[in-house]
N, C-alpha and C positions, 0 to 999 in steps of 0.2 A: 504493499500500500504506499502511496506517497500523498502527499499532502503540502500544496502552496497555500501561503496564506499573503495578503497586502493588507496594507494599513489601512483601519475600519474609518469609514469615512470618504476613502477614494475609490477601494476594489474590494471586494470582501470577496475569496474566490476559494475552492478548497474541491481539488480533485481528487478523487481516489480511482486507482486502478487496480483492478483485481483481476487473479486468473487470466492475465492476457496472455493470449497464444504468440503474439509477436512482440519484441522490444518496444518501449514507449519513447519514440523518437520525439525531438525537439518538433519535428514537424509536425508530428500527431498533436502534440502538446498546444502548439500554436492553433491546429484548428479547433480543437475542443474548448479553446479560450474564447474562440468568436461564436461557437455554438453556445456556451453559456452566455455570453452577453445577450444574444439571441433572445433566448427564453426567458431572461431578467426583463422585457420589455423594455429595452433602453431605448433612446431616442435614435434616430440616424446617427451613426458615427461621422464624424466630418474626416478629413485627412488628418490634420493634427490631434484627433481626439484616438485616433487607431495608432496614430506614434507614440503616444504618451502610453496606452495600454500594452504595446509591444516593448517599451522599454521598462515597464513595470516586468514582463515577462522575463526579459533579459536578467533582471536583478534577481528575481527568482531562482532561476536554474543557474546563476552564479557566472554568468556571461558579463556582468559590468558590477564596478566596484561599488559597494553603499554610498561612499563618499562621492562619487561620479554621479549616481544615479540622483542624489538628493541635489547636487548643483542643477541639473538637468529637469529635473522634475518640479524644483521650485517656482520656476516660471512660469510654467504650463497654467497659463489664464483658464482654460476647458476644465482642468481637475479642479481648480480652485473654487469656479462655479459650483461643482456638485457639493461642495462640502457644507453639510447641515448638522445641526444640533444632537450628539450622539445621546446624551443625559445631563442632567441637571442634578448637580453632587449639592444637598443641602446637608449641612452639618453647624455650620458658625452662626453665631448670633449677630457679628457684626459686619463691616465691610470686609471683604478679601482683599487683600493691598497685594499679595504673592502667589504663585504657584508655579511649578517645575517638578519636571520629570527625573524619575532615577536614570540611570544608565542603561539600562535594560530597557525603559519606556512603559513598565508594566505598573508602575507603583508613581500615583503625584503625591507632591506635597504642597500643603497652601497653609498661609497664614494671615493673620486677620487683625481687625483692629478689636476684637475680643480675646486678644493675645492667648489664642489658644493655637496649635498646629496639630494640623489632621494629615495623616498619610491615608490614602485611597487605592482600594483596588477600581481604578477608574472603568473598567470595563463592566464590571458587576455592579458599579456605584454601591459597594459596600468600604465601612469604614474600617480599615485595618487598625489603626491606632489613633488614638486623640488624646492629647495632654496640654496642660497649661505651660505656657513656654518660661514662665520664669520672670518674663519681663514685665515691668510696670507701667507701659504704654505700648502704643500699638505695634503690631509685629509688622517690619514691613519687608523682609526677605526671609526665605528659608530654603534650605537647599541640602540635599541628601549626598552625603560626600562619597564621592567614587573610591572602589578598591577597599570597601568595607564590608563587605556584604548587604548592603543597605541597612547597617546597625547603626551608625552613627549619621546625626545632622549638622546644621549651623545655623545660625538664627542671630537678626540684627534687629533694632528697634528702634523708635522715637527716644528711648531713655539712654540711648548713646552705648549701650552694651552690645557685646558681639559674645554668644555664647556657644560653646560645644556641647552635644548633650549625646551620651552612648547611655547609661542606664540609667545616669543621673546627670543633671546639667551642671555643666562647668565653666564659669564666668572668665572669658578668658581676656576682655579686653573691655573699659570703661573708657569710652575715646571722648576726648577732650582738646578743646581749641587752644593752642598757643598763640593765636593772632590777637588783634587789640579787642576783639571781642570777647574775651575770656570772663571780662569783668563783669559783664551781665549777663554772660550764657556761656559757663563754662562745660557745658555737655554738649558735644555734637550728633545732632539726632542722625540716628544711621538709617540707610534704606537702599544701602545697594552691597551686594556680596560677590566677588568672581573669585571661582577657582582655577587656578593655572595647570591645565591639561597635561600639560608635560612636568609637573611636579606637585601633585595633588595636597603636598604640605604647606603650599604657600598660598596665602588668603590676601586678595585685596577686600579692602572696603571703603566707603562713600557715602558723605552724608549732607551734613547743612552747611558747612565750610568748602574752600575750594582744595582742600588737600585728598588725594586717593592714599591711602596708607598702604602697605606691604607686611604682612608679618607671617612667619614662621612657625606653625602651630609646634613644631619640635622645639621650641624653646622656651616652653611652657614651664615655669619654677624652675628654668637653668638660669637665670640670673640671680637668682638670692635674696637680692633687697626689695622684692615685690613678688605678689603673688601673679602678676597680670604680666603679660608679655608685650615687649617694644616694639614698634615697628621696627623693620630691619632696611625700610627705602619709605620715600614718599615722593610722590609726582603732583606737579603744578607747572599751569604756566607761568612766566615771570612779570606778565602784565597783570594776572590775578591774584596776585600775592598783596593781601590786606584789603581784599575788596569784600565787604560783609555781605553784598547784596548777592551774590553769587555763590552756587552750591552745586554739590555734582550730584547729577541725577541717572547716571549709568556708569557701570562696568562691565567690561568684558576681555576674556584674554583670548589671543589668536593661538593657533597650534603652535606659533612659533614664540610664546611667551611676550607677545609684546600686548601692551596694554591700552586698550579702547577707554578713553574717560570722555563723558558728556557733562556738559553742564547746563542750567538753567538760563537762558536769555543770552548764549554763548555759543560756540563752534563745539565740534566733535574734532577729538586730538588722539592721534596714535603715538604711544611711545614704545620706542623698541626697549629690548630688554636693557638693561644699565643704563638708563638715562634719566634717572630719579634724582631728586636731591640731595639724598641720603639719609641716614635716619634722625640727622637734627638740621632742618634746614634754616632755623635760626641761628646756627654758626656761619651762614654764609651771606656774605653781602649781595645787595640785588645786583653789583657790578659781577660779582663771581658765578652767580647763578645765570645771570644774562651770557656772560661768556662760557660757560660751562656747557650749558643748552646749546649755544649755538654752534660750538664747536663737535658736539655729536651729532648734530643736525636732527633733533628728535623729532621735530614734527613731520618730515619726510614729505612734505607737499600733501599732508593726509587731512587737515583741517577739511571739514564740510558745513556748510551753513545748514540750520535745522530750519526747515520750511514748515 
């Protein structure tokens, strides 16, 4: 018996081949897909749609790499138009601020203004686990850590705390501003977490000030003088330092450990690896920072206007 499966919402297909007297060739498989689509009462399929389905088939039989397939299919207007609501997941009692999948894609984690975190079996709409995050304010980001068998997660919230949870919650960081605003707002409300895909021990967090902070979770309790880990690097644009009206709105790592950082009412910037300001940017003068970033060509012409 041979089963083929495609993402729900794009195409759900399962073919069972039993007691076949002849080998099940690629041509036979392709013809079976076309017969299935006809019995599914699909509308007449345009040439572009046929190409999209053929690409799905190629992925399922291993003729195209998953990453290549993702790039190809992401721009398919025909398939996007077929997306529909699969289910409504109801558990939270406040606004849901964050959702993300685990690496396998079968578990969804969500965080909310009710300060709870919920792990879902999204396909069956069942709650696998629900717990209070331990935060004292709205949860704005929750992610399942890769390479932990889905047993560890990280969260950040408006209370400025960045927590790691395994069996119990561990507070890793209370993020505090070191700019001029610290006299009236010492805590930086956090709203973004990014995990380096090349090194899952490295996390970047961002929030209501201009700095993205990079942490190494392995340094927890290594430094002796504090229970909280200190940033290993910080990222910021020279012209934004000291600007209290701008904050970080999003973070993402590339497959090459480059950090993509967006701000409110500003641009999106890409920082290549090793182009941060260091663990203590206050020790650098504005001239030093400007020259250092200029020498490293940190922007690499990747600033993009947010429309």
